[in-house]
C-alpha positions in Angstrom: 34.6 -3.8 3.1 34.9 -1.0 5.7 35.3 -1.2 9.5 33.5 -4.2 11.1 30.3 -3.2 12.8 30.4 -3.4 16.6 28.1 -6.2 17.9 24.7 -7.3 16.9 21.9 -4.8 16.0 18.2 -5.2 16.7 15.6 -4.1 14.2 11.9 -5.1 13.7 9.9 -6.3 10.8 7.5 -3.6 9.7 3.9 -4.0 8.4 5.2 -4.2 4.8 7.4 -7.2 5.7 10.5 -5.0 5.4 13.6 -5.3 7.6 16.1 -2.4 7.8 19.8 -3.3 7.5 21.6 -0.7 9.7 23.8 1.8 7.9 26.9 0.7 9.6 26.4 -2.9 8.4 25.4 -1.7 4.9 28.6 0.4 4.6 30.7 -2.5 5.9 29.2 -4.9 3.3 29.4 -2.4 0.5 25.6 -2.5 -0.1 23.7 0.6 -1.2 20.4 1.4 -2.9 19.3 -1.2 -5.5 21.9 -3.7 -4.4 20.4 -7.2 -5.1 20.4 -9.5 -2.1 19.5 -13.1 -1.7 17.3 -13.9 1.4 17.1 -17.4 2.6 16.0 -19.4 5.7 18.3 -22.2 6.8 16.0 -23.6 9.5 17.6 -21.5 12.2 18.4 -18.0 10.9 17.7 -15.8 7.9 20.8 -15.3 5.7 21.1 -12.2 3.6 23.9 -12.0 1.0 24.8 -10.9 -2.5 23.5 -13.5 -4.9 26.8 -13.9 -6.8 26.2 -17.2 -8.5 23.7 -18.3 -5.8 21.6 -21.0 -7.4 20.3 -22.4 -4.1 18.2 -19.2 -3.4 15.5 -18.1 -5.8 14.4 -15.4 -3.4 16.2 -12.2 -4.3 15.2 -8.6 -3.5 16.7 -5.2 -4.0 17.9 -2.9 -1.1 15.8 0.2 -0.7 17.2 3.7 -0.3 17.1 3.5 3.5 18.5 0.0 3.7 15.1 -1.8 3.8 14.7 -5.2 2.2 11.5 -7.1 1.8 11.5 -10.5 3.3 10.1 -12.9 0.7 6.8 -14.7 1.4 8.4 -18.2 1.4 11.1 -17.1 3.9 8.7 -15.5 6.3 6.3 -18.5 6.2 9.1 -21.0 6.7 10.6 -18.9 9.6 7.2 -18.2 11.2 7.8 -14.4 11.1 5.2 -11.7 11.9 5.1 -7.9 11.6 6.6 -6.3 14.6 8.9 -9.1 15.4 12.3 -8.1 16.6 15.3 -9.5 14.7 18.9 -9.5 15.8 21.3 -8.8 12.9 25.0 -9.6 12.8 27.7 -10.0 10.2 29.2 -13.4 9.5 31.7 -13.4 6.7 30.1 -12.1 3.6 26.5 -12.3 4.8 24.2 -10.7 7.3 22.5 -13.1 9.6 19.1 -12.2 11.1 17.7 -14.2 13.9 14.4 -13.8 15.8 14.9 -11.8 18.9 14.3 -13.4 22.3 11.9 -10.7 23.4 9.3 -8.7 21.7 9.5 -5.0 22.4 7.1 -3.4 19.8 3.4 -3.4 19.3 2.4 -5.6 16.3 -0.3 -3.2 15.3 1.4 0.2 15.4 5.1 -0.5 16.2 5.1 1.4 19.5 7.5 0.4 22.2 5.5 2.0 25.1 3.7 -0.3 27.5 3.7 -3.3 25.3 2.3 -6.6 26.7 1.5 -10.0 25.2 -2.2 -10.5 24.6 -2.0 -13.9 22.8 1.0 -16.1 22.2 3.4 -14.1 19.9 0.9 -11.2 19.8 2.1 -8.0 21.5 0.0 -4.8 21.7 0.6 -1.4 23.3 -1.9 0.1 25.8 -3.6 2.2 23.1 -4.0 -0.7 20.7 -5.2 -3.0 23.5 -7.8 -0.4 24.6 -8.9 -0.1 20.9 -9.2 -3.8 20.6 -11.3 -4.2 23.8 -13.5 -1.3 22.8 -14.1 -2.9 19.4 -14.8 -6.2 21.0 -17.3 -4.8 23.5 -19.0 -2.9 20.6 -19.8 -6.1 18.9 -20.8 -7.9 22.1 -17.7 -10.0 23.0 
């Protein structure tokens, strides 16, 4: 393991249910492209680690070239995750811990960070996507 990363890092879940592990954390953990990782939900946080003898976690995935991992369906359902959700990543021992961020800063539809507002509980849209939604709704008579 290299130099310990400084503080937590924030990343968001993209539309393909991928979460990017920052390069600084990947280098510290010794993870690169095709590294298998075990992804589990413990009821509070998502734990990401190498599956060395891990029999408790059937959900493994491989790290992509840019540090992206796909969050397995079981984990995202149990954790109540959604695309666009901000996750805070930190290193704890030999695993990366991802916890849902306290505030949403990206549009769930396009990922924009500009003029994002909540339109429904846990649904955040930027101005452009809100306008598109209202236009579509008015076109069908809502």
